[in-house]
C-alpha positions as CSV (number, residue, x, y, z in Angstrom):
1,X,152.8,-95.0,3.2
2,X,155.9,-92.7,2.6
3,X,154.9,-89.3,3.8
4,X,158.4,-88.0,4.7
5,X,159.6,-87.6,1.2
6,X,160.6,-84.2,0.0
7,X,158.4,-84.2,-3.1
8,X,154.7,-84.9,-3.1
9,X,152.6,-84.4,-6.2
10,X,155.4,-82.5,-7.8
11,X,155.6,-80.1,-4.8
12,X,159.0,-79.7,-3.1
13,X,157.8,-79.7,0.5
14,X,161.1,-78.5,1.8
15,X,160.6,-75.1,0.0
16,X,157.0,-74.4,0.9
17,X,156.5,-70.8,2.0
18,X,155.6,-69.8,5.6
19,X,153.1,-66.9,5.8
20,X,153.2,-64.4,8.6
21,X,150.0,-63.3,10.3
22,X,150.1,-60.0,8.5
23,X,150.6,-61.7,5.1
24,X,147.7,-64.0,5.8
25,X,145.4,-61.1,6.6
26,X,146.5,-59.2,3.5
27,X,146.0,-62.2,1.2
28,X,142.6,-62.9,2.6
29,X,141.6,-59.4,2.0
30,X,142.6,-59.7,-1.6
31,X,141.0,-63.1,-1.9
32,X,137.6,-61.6,-0.8
33,X,138.0,-59.2,-3.7
34,X,138.4,-62.0,-6.2
35,X,142.2,-62.0,-6.5
36,X,143.0,-65.5,-7.8
37,X,146.8,-64.9,-7.5
38,X,146.3,-64.2,-3.7
39,X,144.2,-67.3,-3.4
40,X,147.0,-69.4,-5.0
41,X,149.6,-67.9,-2.7
42,X,147.4,-68.6,0.4
43,X,147.0,-72.2,-0.7
44,X,150.7,-72.7,-1.1
45,X,151.3,-71.0,2.2
46,X,149.1,-73.6,4.0
47,X,150.2,-76.8,2.3
48,X,152.3,-77.6,5.4
49,X,149.0,-77.9,7.2
50,X,147.9,-80.6,4.7
51,X,151.2,-82.4,5.2
52,X,150.7,-82.4,9.0
53,X,147.2,-83.8,8.6
54,X,148.0,-86.7,6.3
55,X,150.5,-87.9,8.8
56,X,147.5,-88.9,10.9
57,X,146.7,-91.5,8.2
58,X,150.2,-93.0,8.0
59,X,148.8,-96.4,9.0
60,X,146.6,-96.5,5.9
61,X,147.7,-98.2,2.7
62,X,146.8,-95.2,0.6
63,X,149.4,-93.4,-1.6
64,X,150.7,-90.2,0.1
65,X,150.3,-88.3,-3.2
66,X,146.6,-89.2,-3.4
67,X,146.0,-88.2,0.3
68,X,147.8,-85.0,-0.3
69,X,145.7,-84.1,-3.3
70,X,142.5,-84.9,-1.4
71,X,143.8,-82.9,1.6
72,X,144.3,-79.9,-0.7
73,X,140.7,-80.1,-1.8
74,X,139.7,-79.8,1.9
75,X,142.1,-76.9,2.3
76,X,140.6,-75.1,-0.7
77,X,137.1,-75.6,0.7
78,X,138.2,-74.2,4.0
79,X,139.7,-71.1,2.3
80,X,136.6,-70.5,0.3
81,X,134.3,-70.8,3.3
82,X,136.4,-69.2,6.1
83,X,134.9,-66.2,7.8
84,X,137.7,-63.8,8.8
85,X,135.4,-61.8,11.1
86,X,135.3,-64.6,13.6
87,X,137.8,-64.9,16.4
88,X,139.0,-68.3,15.1
89,X,142.4,-69.2,13.7
90,X,142.3,-70.4,10.1
91,X,144.1,-73.6,11.1
92,X,141.5,-74.4,13.7
93,X,138.8,-74.1,11.1
94,X,140.7,-75.9,8.3
95,X,142.1,-79.0,10.0
96,X,138.7,-80.7,10.6
97,X,137.7,-79.9,7.0
98,X,140.9,-81.5,5.6
99,X,140.4,-84.5,7.9
100,X,136.8,-84.9,6.8
101,X,137.7,-84.7,3.1
102,X,140.3,-87.4,3.5
103,X,138.0,-89.7,5.5
104,X,135.3,-89.4,2.9
105,X,137.8,-90.4,0.3
106,X,139.0,-93.4,2.3
107,X,135.4,-94.4,2.9
108,X,134.2,-94.0,-0.6
109,X,137.3,-95.8,-2.0
110,X,137.1,-98.7,0.4
111,X,137.3,-102.0,-1.4
112,X,134.5,-103.3,0.8
113,X,131.6,-101.0,0.4
114,X,129.3,-100.6,3.4
115,X,125.7,-99.5,2.8
116,X,124.7,-96.1,4.3
117,X,122.0,-97.8,6.4
118,X,124.6,-100.0,8.1
119,X,127.0,-97.1,8.6
120,X,124.1,-95.2,10.2
121,X,123.3,-98.0,12.6
122,X,127.0,-98.4,13.5
123,X,127.5,-94.8,14.3
124,X,124.2,-94.7,16.3
125,X,125.6,-97.6,18.3
126,X,128.9,-95.9,18.8
127,X,127.2,-92.7,20.0
128,X,125.0,-94.7,22.4
129,X,128.0,-96.5,23.8
130,X,130.0,-93.3,24.4
131,X,126.9,-91.6,26.0
132,X,126.3,-94.7,28.2
133,X,129.9,-94.8,29.4
134,X,129.8,-91.1,30.2
135,X,126.6,-91.5,32.2
136,X,127.4,-94.8,34.0
137,X,131.2,-94.9,34.0
138,X,131.1,-98.4,32.5
139,X,130.9,-100.0,29.1
140,X,127.4,-101.0,28.0
141,X,126.4,-104.5,26.8
142,X,125.0,-105.0,23.3
143,X,121.6,-105.5,24.8
144,X,121.8,-102.1,26.5
145,X,122.9,-100.4,23.3
146,X,120.1,-102.2,21.4
147,X,117.5,-101.0,24.0
148,X,118.8,-97.4,23.8
149,X,118.6,-97.1,20.0
150,X,115.7,-99.5,19.4
151,X,117.6,-101.8,17.0
152,X,118.1,-105.6,17.2
153,X,121.4,-106.6,18.8
154,X,122.2,-108.9,15.9
155,X,122.0,-106.1,13.4
156,X,124.1,-103.8,15.7
157,X,126.9,-106.4,15.8
158,X,126.7,-106.9,12.1
159,X,126.9,-103.1,11.4
160,X,129.8,-102.6,13.8
161,X,131.7,-105.4,12.1
162,X,130.9,-103.9,8.7
163,X,132.7,-100.6,9.2
164,X,136.4,-101.0,9.3
165,X,137.4,-97.9,11.3
166,X,134.6,-96.8,13.7
167,X,135.5,-93.3,15.0
168,X,135.2,-92.6,18.7
169,X,133.5,-89.4,19.7
170,X,136.5,-88.7,21.9
171,X,139.0,-89.0,19.1
172,X,141.3,-85.9,19.0
173,X,140.7,-83.6,16.0
174,X,143.0,-80.7,16.7
175,X,145.1,-79.3,19.5
176,X,145.6,-75.5,20.0
177,X,147.5,-74.0,23.0
178,X,147.2,-77.2,25.1
179,X,143.4,-77.5,24.5
180,X,142.4,-80.6,22.6
181,X,139.2,-80.5,20.4
182,X,137.5,-83.8,20.0
183,X,135.0,-85.2,17.5
184,X,132.3,-84.8,20.1
185,X,133.0,-81.1,20.1
186,X,132.1,-80.8,16.4
187,X,128.7,-82.6,16.9
188,X,125.4,-80.8,17.6
189,X,123.4,-82.8,20.2
190,X,119.8,-82.6,19.2
191,X,118.6,-85.3,21.6
192,X,119.9,-84.3,25.0
193,X,118.3,-80.9,25.2
194,X,116.7,-78.9,28.0
195,X,114.0,-81.4,28.8
196,X,116.5,-84.1,29.5
197,X,118.7,-81.9,31.8
198,X,116.0,-80.3,33.9
199,X,114.9,-83.7,35.4
200,X,117.2,-83.0,38.3
201,X,116.4,-79.6,39.9
202,X,119.7,-79.5,41.7
203,X,121.3,-79.0,38.3
204,X,119.8,-75.5,38.2
205,X,121.5,-74.6,41.4
206,X,124.8,-75.9,40.2
207,X,124.5,-73.8,37.0
208,X,123.6,-70.7,39.0
209,X,127.0,-70.9,40.8
210,X,128.8,-70.6,37.5
211,X,130.1,-67.3,36.0
212,X,127.6,-65.6,33.6
213,X,129.8,-66.6,30.6
214,X,130.0,-70.2,31.8
215,X,126.3,-70.3,32.3
216,X,125.7,-68.9,28.8
217,X,128.0,-71.6,27.3
218,X,126.4,-74.4,29.2
219,X,122.9,-73.3,28.1
220,X,124.0,-73.0,24.4
221,X,125.8,-76.3,24.4
222,X,123.4,-78.5,26.3
223,X,120.1,-76.7,26.3
224,X,120.2,-75.6,22.6
225,X,122.4,-78.4,21.3
226,X,124.9,-76.1,19.6
227,X,128.4,-77.2,18.7
228,X,131.5,-75.5,20.2
229,X,132.2,-73.8,16.9
230,X,128.6,-72.4,16.8
231,X,129.0,-71.2,20.4
232,X,132.3,-69.6,19.6
233,X,130.8,-67.7,16.7
234,X,127.9,-66.5,18.8
235,X,129.8,-65.1,21.7
236,X,132.9,-64.0,19.8
237,X,135.7,-66.2,21.2
238,X,137.8,-69.1,19.8
239,X,136.6,-72.7,19.9
240,X,139.6,-73.6,22.1
241,X,138.4,-71.0,24.7
242,X,134.9,-72.4,24.5
243,X,136.3,-75.9,25.1
244,X,138.3,-74.7,28.1
245,X,135.4,-72.8,29.7
246,X,133.0,-75.6,29.1
247,X,135.3,-78.2,30.8
248,X,135.9,-75.9,33.8
249,X,132.1,-75.3,34.1
250,X,131.3,-79.0,34.0
251,X,134.0,-79.8,36.5
252,X,132.6,-77.2,38.9
253,X,129.0,-78.5,38.4
254,X,130.2,-82.1,39.0
255,X,131.9,-81.0,42.2
256,X,128.8,-79.3,43.4
257,X,126.5,-82.2,42.6
258,X,128.7,-84.9,44.1
């Protein structure tokens, strides 16, 4: 896939504008007032973001023009839904949406269609595998995965074979200021909530040794099952900051519990 060419979809990528922070703020103010010209300028000013994302898919056989167009759809959705009152950079919000739009396109246009039920089984198996490895520091057997999710091992093997590109929960999504955000950080954990954490009372003591902000983040993330983006919105900091504070807190807790 040729993604380094100068012109994609009739757009001369070497001449794309670069917006300053002030210009972005002014354009978004106009966009919220219904100014379509400002919206168009903001889209053009962020097309380089789409170009950087489609490079992640350079190993696919898809045409660069097609991926660029799909990426632009994700960019437009991000612009239309972005909340400027949050302490989050637009790029941090937009990149996962652009990636998601492209992945949906690749999935839906796959020559080998996989049923939704098989995909669901496959991703449940992947989640169970990642969770098991995190808890036990070793890779689970198919039987252990089957026992965890309550599905026959033969069906799990078939489902995993059916999906071409299973996504690891620890696949990087975006990096900002040295802090990497992973797929896991975008997922709300509805299963492992408070009742599963309080089984070990020493955990409470470990949490009590954290700073008030770290305690709040840990409770929101693992007791209430919120994503890092939701936590960031609630306490008014960036998702990258939440990620950094969460990792520090978990490291401190692990040290205390070991």
